[in-house]
C-alpha positions in Angstrom: 0.0 0.0 0.0 1.4 3.4 -0.9 2.1 6.0 1.8 -0.7 8.3 0.7 -3.3 5.5 1.0 -1.9 4.5 4.4 -2.2 8.1 5.6 -5.7 8.4 4.3 -6.7 5.2 6.0 -5.2 6.4 9.3 -7.1 9.8 9.0 -10.3 8.0 8.2 -9.9 5.8 11.3 -9.2 8.8 13.5 -12.2 10.7 12.0 -14.3 7.7 13.0 -13.1 7.7 16.6 -9.8 5.8 16.7 -7.4 7.1 19.4 -4.4 5.1 18.2 -3.1 3.8 14.9 -0.9 0.8 14.2 1.0 0.5 11.0 3.5 -2.0 9.7 6.8 -0.8 8.0 7.2 -1.8 4.4 9.3 -4.9 5.1 10.3 -5.3 1.4 11.6 -1.8 1.0 13.3 -2.1 4.4 15.0 -5.3 3.5 16.2 -3.7 0.2 17.9 -1.0 2.3 15.5 1.8 1.3 15.5 3.4 4.8 14.4 6.8 3.4 11.3 5.3 1.8 10.4 3.6 5.1 11.0 6.8 7.1 8.9 8.9 4.7 6.1 6.2 4.8 6.0 6.4 8.6 6.1 10.2 8.6 3.2 10.4 6.2 1.0 8.3 8.5 2.2 10.2 11.6 1.2 13.5 9.8 -2.2 12.1 9.3 -2.4 11.0 12.9 -1.7 14.5 14.3 -1.7 14.3 18.1 -3.0 10.7 18.1 -0.7 7.9 19.0 1.1 6.0 16.2 2.5 2.5 16.9 4.9 1.3 14.2 5.2 -2.5 13.9 8.6 -3.7 12.7 7.9 -7.5 12.7 10.9 -8.5 14.6 10.6 -12.2 13.7 11.6 -11.3 10.2 14.6 -9.2 11.2 18.2 -9.8 12.3 19.4 -8.0 15.4 21.2 -5.4 13.2 18.0 -4.9 11.3 16.0 -4.5 14.5 18.5 -1.8 15.5 18.2 -0.1 12.1 14.4 -0.2 12.2 14.3 1.3 15.7 16.5 4.2 14.5 14.1 4.8 11.6 11.1 4.8 13.9 12.8 7.2 16.3 13.3 9.7 13.5 9.7 9.4 12.4 7.9 11.1 15.3 5.9 8.0 16.2 5.3 7.3 19.9 5.6 3.5 19.9 7.6 0.8 18.3 5.9 -2.6 18.3 7.4 -6.0 17.8 4.8 -8.0 15.9 1.5 -8.2 13.9 0.6 -11.7 14.9 0.9 -13.0 11.4 4.5 -14.2 11.5 5.9 -17.4 13.0 6.6 -15.9 16.4 5.8 -12.9 18.5 8.0 -10.8 20.8 11.1 -12.1 22.4 13.0 -10.8 25.4 16.0 -10.2 23.1 13.9 -8.2 20.7 12.9 -5.9 23.5 16.4 -5.5 24.8 17.7 -4.7 21.3 15.1 -2.1 20.7 15.6 -0.5 24.1 19.4 -0.4 23.6 18.8 1.9 20.6 15.8 4.0 21.6 16.4 4.5 25.3 13.5 6.6 26.5 12.8 8.2 23.1 10.2 5.6 22.1 7.7 3.5 24.0 7.9 -0.2 23.3 5.0 -2.6 22.8 5.7 -6.3 23.0 3.1 -8.2 21.1 2.6 -11.9 20.9 4.7 -14.7 22.3 4.1 -13.8 26.0 3.3 -17.1 27.6 3.4 -16.4 31.3 3.9 -13.8 34.0 7.6 -14.3 34.1 7.9 -13.5 30.4 5.8 -10.4 30.8 7.8 -9.2 33.8 11.1 -9.8 32.0 9.9 -7.9 29.0 8.7 -5.1 31.2 12.0 -4.9 33.0 13.8 -4.8 29.7 11.8 -1.8 28.6 8.4 -2.8 27.2 5.6 -0.6 28.6 2.6 -2.1 26.8 1.8 -5.7 25.9 -0.4 -7.4 23.4 -1.3 -11.0 24.3 -4.2 -13.3 23.8 -3.2 -15.1 27.0 -4.0 -12.3 29.5 -6.3 -14.4 31.6 -3.8 -17.3 32.0 -1.1 -14.8 32.7 -3.1 -13.1 35.4 -4.0 -16.5 36.9 -0.3 -17.4 37.0 -0.6 -20.2 34.5 1.5 -21.1 31.5 -0.5 -20.7 28.4 -0.1 -23.1 25.5 -1.2 -22.6 21.9 -0.8 -19.8 19.5 2.7 -18.2 19.4 
């Protein structure tokens, strides 16, 4: 999807009551090394969001540690508020190493959302201590009950 279409979709969602927008970086362009395209793509959506929160998903399962660092740097330059690990459509969700890698680059300049792959309370606490401030999980009841959740990623 081209940047203009993404921006229009974000604005439409906000006009209809959305408070936050999630977007995924263009993985293909990122993998090709076209960081300027990726940055401008995010900036276009952020401009459409105005003061509303933008979470940028980098799909860490598809990236090397060096690529996670590079993607984090791009998101930091974009004006987005959050960097997010995963969409839920890859083979795994967030890992502790993903969170540590992102945090090592962004410090306190971005908020981090760990999404998917959080199986238990210990995982959640470890990711929180590593720098994640928001979590996306389909296992919240099991986590709150102190159980290990199986299934999904």
